[in-house]
LUMBA-510122 format. One line per 8 residues: number of its first residue (from 1); for each residue y negated, z negated, x negated of C-alpha. Coordinates in nm, 2 decimals, always signed. Each point is the difference from the previous one (the first is absolute). Layout:
N
NUM> Y/Z/X | ...
This chain:
568
1> -2.27/+1.42/-1.47 | +0.35/+0.08/-0.09 | +0.18/-0.12/-0.32 | +0.35/+0.10/-0.09 | +0.17/-0.32/-0.12 | +0.37/+0.11/-0.04 | +0.18/+0.33/+0.02 | +0.37/+0.06/+0.01
9> +0.20/+0.31/+0.07 | +0.21/-0.04/+0.31 | +0.33/+0.04/-0.14 | +1.09/+0.46/+2.54 | -0.20/-0.28/+0.17 | +0.20/-0.26/+0.19 | +0.10/-0.01/+0.35 | -0.26/+0.11/+0.25
17> -0.19/-0.27/+0.19 | +0.23/-0.16/+0.24 | -0.10/-0.20/+0.31 | -0.03/-0.37/-0.08 | +0.16/-0.18/+0.29 | -0.04/-0.36/-0.11 | -0.13/-0.17/-0.31 | +0.03/-0.38/-0.05
25> -0.32/-0.16/-0.11 | +0.08/-0.24/-0.29 | -0.05/-0.36/+0.08 | +0.19/-0.17/-0.27 | +0.01/-0.33/+0.17 | +0.14/+0.13/+0.32 | +0.37/+0.04/+0.08 | +0.12/+0.36/+0.04
33> +0.34/+0.13/+0.08 | -0.04/+0.37/-0.05 | +0.25/+0.18/-0.22 | -0.07/+0.06/-0.37 | -0.18/+0.32/-0.08 | +0.16/+0.29/-0.19 | -0.14/+0.26/-0.23 | -0.17/+0.27/+0.20
41> -0.06/+0.27/-0.26 | +0.17/+0.15/-0.30 | -0.24/+0.06/-0.28 | -0.07/+0.34/-0.16 | +0.17/+0.05/-0.33 | -0.22/+0.07/-0.30 | +0.09/+0.14/-0.34 | -0.21/-0.23/-0.21
49> -0.04/-0.38/+0.01 | -0.37/-0.08/+0.07 | +0.01/-0.35/-0.16 | +0.20/-0.19/-0.26 | +0.00/-0.38/+0.00 | -0.11/-0.11/-0.35 | -0.05/-0.37/+0.08 | +0.28/-0.12/-0.22
57> -0.07/+0.25/-0.28 | -0.37/-0.11/+0.00 | +0.07/-0.37/+0.01 | -0.09/-0.08/+0.36 | +0.30/-0.23/+0.04 | -0.13/-0.32/+0.15 | +0.18/-0.09/+0.33 | -0.19/-0.09/+0.31
65> +0.05/-0.35/+0.14 | -0.04/-0.02/+0.38 | +0.20/-0.29/+0.14 | +0.37/+0.03/+0.05 | +0.23/+0.29/+0.08 | +0.06/-0.11/+0.36 | -0.38/+0.03/+0.09 | +0.01/-0.30/+0.23
73> -0.38/-0.01/+0.04 | -0.25/+0.28/+0.06 | -0.19/-0.07/-0.33 | +0.31/+0.10/-0.20 | -0.01/+0.36/+0.14 | -0.36/+0.07/-0.10 | -0.20/+0.05/-0.32 | +0.04/+0.21/-0.31
81> -0.34/+0.16/-0.03 | -0.15/+0.17/-0.31 | -0.33/+0.12/-0.13 | -0.08/+0.27/-0.27 | -0.28/-0.05/-0.24 | -0.12/+0.06/-0.35 | +0.00/-0.37/-0.10 | -0.11/+0.04/-0.36
89> -0.23/+0.30/+0.03 | +0.21/+0.21/-0.23 | +0.04/+0.30/+0.24 | +0.36/-0.08/+0.10 | +0.11/-0.09/+0.35 | +0.16/-0.34/+0.01 | +0.20/-0.18/+0.28 | -0.05/-0.33/+0.15
97> +0.31/-0.11/+0.20 | +0.01/-0.30/+0.23 | +0.30/-0.23/+0.01 | +0.12/-0.25/+0.27 | +0.16/-0.34/-0.03 | +0.31/-0.19/+0.08 | +0.00/-0.15/+0.35 | +0.07/-0.35/-0.13
105> -0.31/+0.01/-0.22 | -0.25/+0.24/+0.16 | -0.29/-0.13/-0.21 | +0.18/+0.09/-0.32 | +0.03/+0.38/-0.01 | +0.21/+0.22/-0.22 | -0.30/+0.12/-0.19 | -0.20/+0.33/+0.05
113> +0.01/+0.27/-0.26 | -0.28/+0.20/-0.16 | +0.17/+0.30/-0.16 | -0.21/+0.16/-0.27 | +0.05/+0.37/-0.04 | +0.09/+0.08/-0.35 | +0.04/+0.37/+0.05 | +0.34/+0.16/-0.07
121> +0.13/-0.33/-0.13 | -0.01/-0.15/+0.35 | -0.15/-0.32/+0.13 | -0.05/-0.35/-0.13 | -0.05/-0.31/+0.22 | -0.32/-0.17/-0.11 | -0.05/-0.22/+0.30 | +0.02/-0.33/-0.18
129> -0.23/+0.11/-0.28 | -0.25/+0.15/+0.25 | +0.01/-0.31/+0.22 | +0.12/+0.16/+0.32 | +0.35/-0.13/+0.05 | -0.12/-0.15/+0.33 | +0.15/-0.29/+0.19 | +0.18/-0.06/+0.32
137> +0.14/+0.27/+0.23 | -0.19/+0.33/-0.06 | -0.02/+0.28/+0.25 | -0.24/+0.28/-0.11 | -0.27/+0.10/-0.24 | -0.33/+0.19/-0.02 | -0.17/+0.13/-0.31 | -0.37/+0.04/+0.03
145> -0.32/-0.05/-0.20 | -0.15/-0.26/+0.23 | -0.27/-0.12/-0.25 | -0.12/+0.35/-0.10 | +0.05/-0.05/-0.37 | +0.20/+0.31/-0.06 | +0.36/-0.14/-0.01 | +0.26/-0.06/+0.27
153> +0.07/-0.35/+0.13 | +0.29/-0.12/+0.21 | +0.04/-0.16/+0.34 | +0.34/-0.14/+0.09 | +0.11/-0.09/+0.35 | +0.26/-0.28/+0.04 | +0.18/-0.21/+0.25 | -0.28/-0.24/-0.07
161> -0.27/-0.03/-0.27 | -0.11/+0.35/-0.07 | -0.13/+0.07/-0.35 | -0.30/+0.20/-0.13 | +0.02/+0.09/-0.37 | -0.30/+0.12/-0.19 | +0.05/+0.24/-0.29 | -0.20/-0.06/-0.31
169> +0.02/+0.37/-0.09 | +0.27/-0.05/-0.27 | +0.29/-0.07/+0.23 | -0.04/-0.38/+0.02 | -0.04/-0.15/+0.34 | -0.15/-0.32/+0.13 | +0.07/-0.16/+0.34 | -0.32/+0.01/+0.20
177> +0.14/-0.07/+0.34 | -0.19/-0.33/+0.07 | -0.32/+0.11/-0.16 | +0.00/+0.32/+0.20 | +0.08/-0.17/+0.33 | +0.30/+0.21/+0.09 | +0.28/-0.26/+0.01 | +0.22/+0.04/+0.30
185> +0.23/-0.27/+0.14 | +0.18/+0.24/+0.23 | +0.29/+0.25/-0.04 | -0.19/+0.31/-0.13 | +0.16/+0.34/-0.02 | -0.21/+0.32/-0.03 | -0.35/+0.02/-0.15 | -0.26/+0.27/-0.07
193> -0.35/+0.03/-0.15 | -0.28/+0.21/+0.11 | -0.38/+0.00/+0.02 | -0.06/-0.09/+0.37 | -0.38/-0.03/-0.02 | -0.06/+0.26/-0.27 | -0.17/-0.24/-0.23 | +0.21/+0.11/-0.30
201> +0.24/-0.29/-0.01 | +0.36/+0.01/+0.12 | +0.07/-0.23/+0.29 | +0.35/-0.14/+0.07 | +0.22/+0.01/+0.31 | +0.31/-0.22/+0.00 | +0.27/+0.05/+0.27 | +0.19/-0.32/+0.09
209> +0.34/-0.01/+0.17 | +0.15/-0.30/+0.18 | -0.01/-0.38/-0.01 | +0.31/-0.08/-0.19 | +0.18/-0.32/-0.10 | +0.37/-0.03/-0.10 | +0.00/-0.35/+0.16 | -0.10/+0.13/+0.34
217> +0.21/+0.31/+0.04 | +0.37/+0.01/+0.06 | +0.18/+0.23/-0.26 | +0.16/+0.31/+0.15 | -0.14/-0.12/+0.33 | +0.01/+0.32/+0.20 | +0.21/+0.31/+0.05 | -0.03/+0.37/-0.07
225> +0.27/+0.23/+0.14 | +0.24/-0.29/+0.03 | -0.06/-0.13/-0.35 | -0.15/-0.34/-0.09 | -0.33/+0.08/-0.19 | -0.32/-0.17/-0.09 | -0.27/-0.08/+0.25 | -0.25/+0.29/+0.02
233> -0.38/+0.01/+0.04 | -0.02/+0.01/+0.38 | +0.15/-0.35/+0.00 | -0.27/-0.13/-0.24 | -0.38/-0.04/+0.02 | -0.20/+0.27/-0.16 | -0.25/-0.09/-0.28 | -0.35/+0.15/+0.01
241> -0.11/+0.25/-0.26 | -0.31/-0.06/-0.21 | -0.28/+0.23/-0.12 | -0.20/-0.12/-0.31 | -0.34/+0.14/-0.09 | -0.06/+0.04/-0.37 | -0.33/-0.17/-0.10 | -0.03/+0.19/-0.33
249> +0.00/-0.31/-0.21 | +0.37/-0.05/-0.03 | +0.03/-0.18/+0.33 | +0.11/+0.09/+0.36 | -0.10/-0.13/+0.34 | +0.22/+0.00/+0.31 | -0.16/+0.25/+0.24 | +0.29/+0.03/+0.25
257> -0.21/-0.14/+0.28 | -0.33/+0.17/-0.08 | +0.17/+0.34/-0.05 | +0.15/+0.00/+0.35 | +0.36/+0.00/-0.13 | +0.05/-0.36/+0.10 | -0.06/+0.08/+0.37 | +0.35/+0.13/+0.04
265> +0.34/-0.17/+0.04 | +0.19/+0.01/-0.33 | +0.28/+0.24/-0.06 | +0.29/-0.02/-0.24 | -0.17/+0.18/-0.28 | +0.16/+0.20/-0.28 | -0.14/+0.32/-0.13 | -0.38/+0.02/-0.04
273> -0.21/+0.31/-0.06 | -0.37/+0.02/-0.07 | -0.10/+0.37/+0.06 | -0.26/+0.21/+0.16 | +0.19/+0.10/+0.31 | -0.28/+0.19/+0.17 | -0.18/+0.14/-0.30 | -0.33/-0.16/+0.07
281> -0.05/-0.14/-0.35 | +0.12/-0.36/+0.05 | +0.34/-0.16/-0.03 | +0.20/-0.09/+0.31 | +0.31/-0.22/+0.01 | +0.36/+0.07/+0.12 | +0.26/-0.28/+0.01 | +0.37/+0.06/+0.08
289> +0.13/-0.29/+0.20 | +0.36/-0.11/+0.05 | +0.11/+0.01/+0.37 | -0.36/+0.00/+0.12 | -0.26/+0.28/+0.04 | -0.15/+0.13/-0.32 | -0.37/-0.06/-0.06 | -0.27/+0.26/-0.07
297> -0.34/-0.15/-0.07 | -0.28/+0.26/-0.01 | -0.28/-0.09/-0.23 | -0.34/+0.01/+0.18 | -0.18/+0.07/-0.32 | -0.14/-0.35/-0.06 | +0.32/-0.18/-0.10 | +0.10/-0.09/+0.35
305> +0.30/+0.14/+0.18 | +0.12/+0.10/+0.34 | +0.37/+0.01/+0.08 | +0.08/+0.35/+0.14 | +0.38/+0.03/-0.06 | +0.08/+0.06/+0.37 | -0.29/+0.24/+0.06 | +0.08/+0.19/-0.32
313> +0.38/+0.02/+0.09 | +0.10/-0.17/-0.32 | +0.12/-0.34/+0.13 | +0.32/+0.12/+0.18 | +0.25/+0.28/-0.03 | +0.00/+0.30/+0.24 | +0.20/-0.20/+0.25 | -0.27/-0.27/+0.01
321> +0.22/-0.25/-0.18 | -0.10/-0.24/-0.28 | +0.22/+0.06/-0.31 | +0.11/-0.22/-0.29 | -0.26/+0.12/-0.25 | +0.08/-0.06/-0.36 | -0.17/+0.24/-0.25 | -0.28/+0.25/+0.05
329> -0.08/+0.33/-0.19 | -0.30/+0.22/+0.02 | -0.01/+0.37/-0.08 | -0.11/+0.34/+0.13 | +0.35/+0.14/+0.06 | -0.12/+0.31/+0.19 | -0.30/+0.10/-0.22 | -0.26/-0.01/+0.28
337> -0.23/-0.24/-0.19 | +0.08/-0.31/+0.21 | +0.21/-0.27/-0.15 | +0.31/-0.09/+0.21 | +0.18/-0.33/+0.05 | +0.37/-0.07/-0.06 | +0.15/-0.34/+0.10 | +0.35/-0.12/-0.08
345> +0.20/-0.20/+0.26 | +0.33/-0.17/+0.08 | +0.35/+0.12/+0.08 | +0.05/+0.18/+0.34 | -0.38/+0.06/+0.01 | -0.14/+0.28/-0.21 | -0.26/+0.05/-0.27 | -0.32/+0.13/+0.14
353> -0.23/+0.28/-0.12 | -0.34/-0.01/+0.17 | -0.18/+0.33/-0.03 | -0.38/-0.04/-0.04 | -0.24/+0.20/+0.20 | -0.34/-0.14/-0.11 | +0.08/-0.37/+0.05 | +0.24/+0.03/+0.30
361> +0.38/+0.03/-0.06 | +0.31/+0.15/+0.15 | +0.36/-0.11/-0.07 | +0.17/+0.32/-0.12 | +0.30/-0.17/-0.18 | +0.27/+0.20/+0.17 | -0.18/+0.33/+0.00 | -0.02/+0.00/-0.38
369> +0.36/-0.13/-0.05 | -0.08/-0.35/-0.11 | +0.09/-0.20/+0.31 | +0.37/+0.05/+0.06 | +0.12/-0.03/-0.36 | -0.17/-0.34/-0.03 | +0.18/-0.16/+0.30 | +0.29/-0.17/-0.19
377> -0.23/-0.13/-0.27 | -0.24/-0.29/-0.06 | -0.30/+0.15/-0.18 | -0.23/-0.19/-0.23 | -0.20/+0.17/-0.28 | -0.14/+0.35/+0.07 | -0.20/+0.24/-0.22 | -0.14/+0.35/+0.05
385> +0.03/+0.19/-0.32 | +0.03/+0.36/-0.12 | +0.31/-0.06/-0.21 | +0.06/+0.37/-0.07 | -0.36/+0.11/-0.05 | +0.02/+0.27/+0.27 | -0.34/-0.10/+0.15 | +0.11/-0.20/+0.30
393> +0.07/-0.37/+0.07 | +0.37/-0.10/+0.00 | +0.12/-0.35/+0.10 | +0.21/-0.27/-0.15 | +0.14/-0.29/+0.21 | +0.16/-0.32/-0.14 | +0.28/-0.13/+0.23 | +0.21/-0.31/+0.02
401> +0.12/-0.22/+0.28 | -0.10/-0.36/+0.05 | +0.34/-0.13/+0.13 | +0.29/-0.01/-0.24 | +0.21/-0.09/+0.31 | -0.05/+0.35/+0.14 | +0.27/+0.14/-0.23 | +0.29/+0.13/+0.20
409> +0.36/+0.10/-0.09 | -0.04/+0.35/+0.15 | -0.30/+0.05/-0.22 | -0.24/+0.09/+0.28 | -0.26/-0.24/-0.12 | -0.08/-0.12/-0.35 | -0.22/-0.26/-0.17 | -0.08/+0.22/-0.30
417> -0.15/+0.33/+0.12 | -0.09/+0.33/-0.15 | -0.36/+0.07/-0.09 | -0.15/+0.32/+0.13 | -0.20/+0.28/-0.16 | -0.14/+0.25/+0.25 | -0.12/+0.34/-0.13 | -0.30/+0.14/+0.20
425> +0.08/+0.35/+0.12 | -0.30/+0.14/+0.18 | -0.07/-0.33/+0.18 | +0.36/-0.08/+0.08 | +0.22/-0.22/-0.22 | +0.34/+0.06/-0.15 | +0.20/-0.29/-0.13 | +0.08/+0.07/-0.37
433> +0.33/-0.13/-0.13 | +0.06/-0.13/-0.25 | -0.30/-0.22/-0.09 | +0.17/-0.18/-0.29 | +0.30/+0.12/-0.20 | +0.29/+0.20/+0.12 | -0.01/-0.18/+0.33 | -0.28/-0.16/+0.19
441> +0.02/-0.36/-0.11 | +0.00/-0.29/+0.26 | -0.19/-0.33/-0.06 | -0.20/-0.26/+0.19 | -0.34/+0.15/-0.09 | -0.34/-0.14/+0.10 | -0.31/+0.11/-0.19 | -0.07/+0.35/-0.13
449> -0.30/+0.12/-0.20 | -0.07/+0.34/-0.17 | -0.15/+0.07/-0.34 | +0.03/+0.23/-0.30 | +0.15/-0.23/-0.27 | +0.01/+0.27/-0.27 | -0.30/+0.21/+0.09 | +0.20/+0.32/+0.04
457> -0.15/+0.08/+0.34 | +0.31/-0.09/+0.20 | -0.02/-0.31/+0.22 | +0.26/-0.26/-0.06 | +0.10/-0.29/+0.23 | +0.05/-0.37/-0.06 | +0.22/-0.16/+0.27 | +0.08/-0.37/+0.04
465> +0.34/-0.12/+0.12 | +0.07/-0.33/+0.17 | +0.22/-0.22/-0.22 | +0.05/+0.28/-0.25 | -0.18/+0.18/-0.28 | -0.27/+0.25/+0.08 | +0.03/+0.37/-0.02 | -0.23/+0.22/-0.21
473> +0.06/+0.35/+0.14 | -0.11/+0.24/-0.27 | -0.11/+0.34/+0.14 | +0.24/+0.26/-0.14 | -0.12/+0.29/+0.20 | -0.05/+0.32/-0.19 | -0.20/+0.25/+0.20 | -0.25/+0.15/-0.24
481> -0.27/-0.09/+0.25 | -0.35/-0.10/-0.11 | -0.18/-0.32/+0.08 | -0.32/-0.20/-0.04 | -0.06/-0.37/-0.04 | -0.33/-0.16/+0.10 | -0.13/-0.34/-0.12 | -0.33/-0.12/+0.16
489> -0.25/-0.23/-0.16 | -0.28/-0.15/+0.20 | -0.35/-0.03/-0.16 | -0.06/-0.37/+0.00 | +0.19/-0.13/+0.30 | +0.34/+0.06/+0.15 | +0.10/+0.13/-0.34 | +0.33/+0.14/+0.12
497> -0.15/+0.20/+0.29 | +0.21/-0.18/+0.26 | -0.05/+0.17/+0.34 | -0.10/+0.33/-0.14 | +0.13/+0.32/+0.15 | +0.08/+0.29/-0.23 | +0.05/+0.36/+0.10 | +0.14/+0.27/-0.24
505> -0.01/+0.37/+0.09 | +0.27/+0.22/-0.15 | +0.05/+0.36/+0.09 | -0.18/-0.05/+0.32 | +0.20/-0.31/+0.10 | -0.16/-0.34/+0.03 | +0.18/-0.33/-0.09 | -0.12/-0.35/+0.07
513> +0.07/-0.33/-0.18 | -0.15/-0.35/+0.05 | -0.05/-0.27/-0.26 | +0.20/-0.29/+0.15 | +0.03/-0.36/-0.11 | +0.30/-0.12/+0.20 | +0.27/+0.22/+0.16 | +0.37/+0.03/+0.07
521> +0.17/-0.34/+0.04 | -0.17/-0.30/-0.18 | -0.12/+0.22/-0.29 | -0.25/+0.23/-0.16 | +0.06/+0.32/-0.20 | -0.16/+0.21/-0.27 | -0.38/+0.01/+0.07 | -0.01/+0.36/-0.15
529> +0.02/+0.27/+0.25 | +0.27/+0.27/-0.04 | -0.02/+0.36/+0.13 | +0.28/+0.25/-0.02 | -0.13/+0.35/-0.03 | +0.32/+0.21/+0.02 | -0.07/+0.33/-0.19 | -0.37/-0.02/+0.06
537> -0.30/-0.15/-0.17 | -0.26/-0.27/+0.09 | -0.30/+0.20/+0.11 | -0.24/-0.29/+0.09 | -0.01/-0.36/+0.10 | -0.21/-0.20/+0.25 | -0.02/-0.37/-0.04 | -0.14/-0.21/+0.29
545> -0.08/-0.34/-0.15 | +0.00/-0.31/+0.22 | -0.30/+0.03/+0.22 | +0.04/+0.38/+0.03 | -0.19/+0.13/-0.31 | +0.14/+0.34/-0.10 | +0.06/+0.10/-0.36 | +0.13/+0.36/-0.08
553> +0.21/+0.06/-0.31 | +0.10/+0.35/-0.13 | +0.16/+0.14/-0.32 | +0.31/-0.21/+0.06 | +0.29/+0.03/-0.25 | +0.37/+0.05/+0.07 | +0.27/-0.25/-0.07 | -0.25/-0.27/-0.10
561> -0.14/-0.34/+0.09 | -0.38/+0.01/+0.04 | -0.25/-0.28/+0.03 | -0.27/+0.05/+0.26 | -0.30/-0.24/-0.05 | -0.23/-0.06/+0.30 | -0.33/+0.17/-0.03 | -0.30/-0.23/-0.06
C-alpha cells in the first residue's frame, strides 16, 4: 500500500584524461620526500550558489574538540561523525553530532550534541535533556531501530567505550551498552547496521582502527614530505573489526568468528557499508581500510561471509595498489541499475570510483573526471545525492588534511581544504564552484551526511569540521524540477526497511536508491529516499524488500513524500 504522509511544492568538462605517470600511495607513517601537490583543475563557474551555510543562523554553533592544534598524535586528526534521525517522532529531521576530547583528558569529552529541528526557527541542542551527551572521545554515530519498536536509537563509536542508546519513543534515551553486550574496549571508527541473516533484526558491524596509547607513541614521531608529523597507521598494530548478531531481545552476540569475518587479518577500518552489492537479496559488507586493501565480504545467504575484494576488483585501485580508504559512498551514478562504490583517499593518491557490473567492479575514476582533481586533497565524507533534482546522482566530498604542518609559504599545500561538489553530466562529473557562499570555503572537514531538513524536496548537507563548528549546507538550488521522497516501513520487523532496493521509473528512465544504515565517514544520513525527476513524473515504483520480495507501487504523486508500507 501507499500512503501520502507529507506534500510540499518544490520551490565545458575539465581537462581530458591525462596519463597518470606516478601516484604515491598514502602511508601516513612512512617518510616521503616528494614535492607538495598543486591544484590540477580550475572549476567551472556557475551563476547560482547551490548551497548556503546556515549553521550559525540555525544555532549549530558548538565547536568540535579534537585534541590540540598541532595534531601530535593520530587520534587528534580523526572523528567528527554525525547521524540524522527523527529523535522525537515529530516528523522533523534532527542531527546527532559527535564531539571529541582534549588530549590531556581523553575520557572526558567535550559533549555530543542532539540538535532538535524546530523548523524555520532553527535547531536546539537537547542532548543533556535527552541523555545522549556521551562520554570520552567520540568518533562516529549510527541511527537505527535496533529493537524494532518503531523509533530510532543511537550507536556511538569512540576511542574506547562505545555507547548504545535506546530511544523510548519520546526522544529520551537510556544507555543500554552493557545490557546489549556491545561495549568495545578498542578504538572504534565506522559502524553500520544491516540484517545479515534475514531474521528481521538489524545486526551491527563495528570497524576498529589501531592500538593506540599516548604513553607508547612518540609525538610527531615520523615525517611526511620533510615535515615532522604524527605516527601513522602502518607503524601501529591494527585492531580487529567485530560483527554482532542481533538476538531480537535487545541483546547482541559476537559472531565475528562464526560468520567467517574473523578469518582474515585485520585492516585499518574506517568507512563501513552494508548493501546488496550483487542484487541477490541479502546484504553484503564493504569496508574502506586506511593504507591496506579494502574488504568486500559477500553474504552467502545464511549470515556467513566470504571475502572477495580481490576477486571482485574492489580491494585495490586500477594499478593494483592499496589506498588510504576513509569514507565510502554508494549510488547508481550511471543509471544502469547497479549501485556503484566511491571511496575517499589520501593526498597524492586519488578518490576511487568503482563501477559495478553485477558484483564485480572497475576503477573508472579518471575516465569520469573524479581522479585527477582529488590528488591534492585528503578526502573523508562522501555522499551521492541529486542536489539539483535532474534525475541523476551527483557527488559531494568533504576534504581536510590531517597534518597542520603541511602548510607552506608558497601556498601549494594547505591544512584546511575546499570541499567538492560534482555535478553528474551524463556519467561524467563537473566540479561545481562555489559550494558555499561567494567563494568555495575551506575547512578541515570530516563527516558528511545528506537529508532534507525542511522537507522542500531539495537535499541539504550536514558537514562536520575538526576543531571548528559544523556546516549546515542548505540547498538553495532553484531549477523547477520535480521530485519524489520515499519512506519505507517494514511490517513487523526491520521497521525502517534497511537493505531494501527501490527503483522508480520516470519517462522511461529508471533510478535506484538503497536504504542504508551507515555510509560516508563515521555517519548515517536521512533514511528517506530521494528521487529527482527533472521535468518528468514518477510513473511507477518497485520495492525489493530485504530477502527479495517485490512490491509494486503506482499512482505516485509529484513533489511529495510518500510512505510505503510492506505488504502483509
